[in-house]
N, C-alpha and C positions, 0 to 999 in steps of 0.2 A: 473140672479140669485145675490142676497146679499150675495157676505159671510162672512160676517160680525157678525153675529149667529153664523152659523159653528162655534163647536169648533177643526173642522179637514178638508181639505174640498182635494180633488185632480185634477190635472189633466191629462189624459189618453192623448198618443199621440198615433197614429199608422198608419197604413194604410188600407183605406177601401172604402164602397163604395159613393159617391160623384156628384147627379146629372148623375148618370150611369156613371159617370170614378173615375177610380183607382187609386186614388191618398188620400196623408199625412191626416188626420184626427184630429181632437183634440178636449177633451169636458170635462168641468167641471163637476169634482159630487164630489157631498155631504154625500153623506152616502156608504159605507161597500159596499152592497150589488149588489149594481147596479158596483163597482168597479171589483166585481165579475164578474160579468157577465157577462161586457165586456171585464173580462181575460179573459175568455172562450167558447168568443165571441158567445153567446149567446142573444143580445143585440144590439142594434142600429146598425149602417150601418160599423162598426169596421170587417175585415176580418184578422188584426191583431194587437196588441197591441205591440206597439216595447219599450213605457219610461209610468209609470206609478208616478208623483212627487208627495210626499205630502206638503200641504201648512200648514207653521205653524201660527197660526189665534199668531197676535202683541201680547196674553196671556206669550203666549211656545214660545219669541224670548227673547232674552238681548234686541235688539236693541228699541220694542217695537214697531217695525215693521214685515209687511207679512216676512214668509222666505216661501225660498222654496230646497227641498230636494228630491233625487232621492231618489225612495226606490223597495227596495229591495222584501219585506215581509212582510206580513199582518198573524199573528196566534189568536189562542185566548189562550188565557191566560185558563191553568189548573183548572177547579171544576168552572168554570163560562158559562160550552156551551147553558146550557136557558138562561143564559143572557147572549149574551158573553162582555166581554171587553176584546176589540181586540189592539194589538202588532203592534206596525208599527215600521218595525225597516230599515232603509235606508242603502242605499249605503256604507254614512261615518262611521253603526258603531250603530250608536244614537237608541235608542227606545224612542220610544212613546207613550205613551198609551190612550185610550179612554174611562177609569176610570175621571170619577169626584172627581177632587182633591176639 
C-alpha cells in the first residue's frame, strides 16, 4: 500500500485470528471508516483493537518526514455530518483535521 498519496494513514494493532491462531495482528489503513469498523470488530480478523496510531504525512511534520502518534479519539467536526471533516486527537493532545488546506 502506498501511503505517500494519503493525507493521513493509521496503523491498527490488536489481537485476532491469523491463520487460525489467536495472535497479535496489525494493519495499515488509509480511511477512517475502516478504522472505525476495525475498532468495533466488524471487519477483518481483529477481535480486540489495542492501539491505533495516526501516521502523519511529511507535509504535516516539522522534520518533513513521516511521524506517528498514538490516537485517542476520532470525532466529526460539528456541522459537517453530511460531508464529514474528521478531527484526530492524539494521546499527546494534538488535534489534526482531515480538512484540506
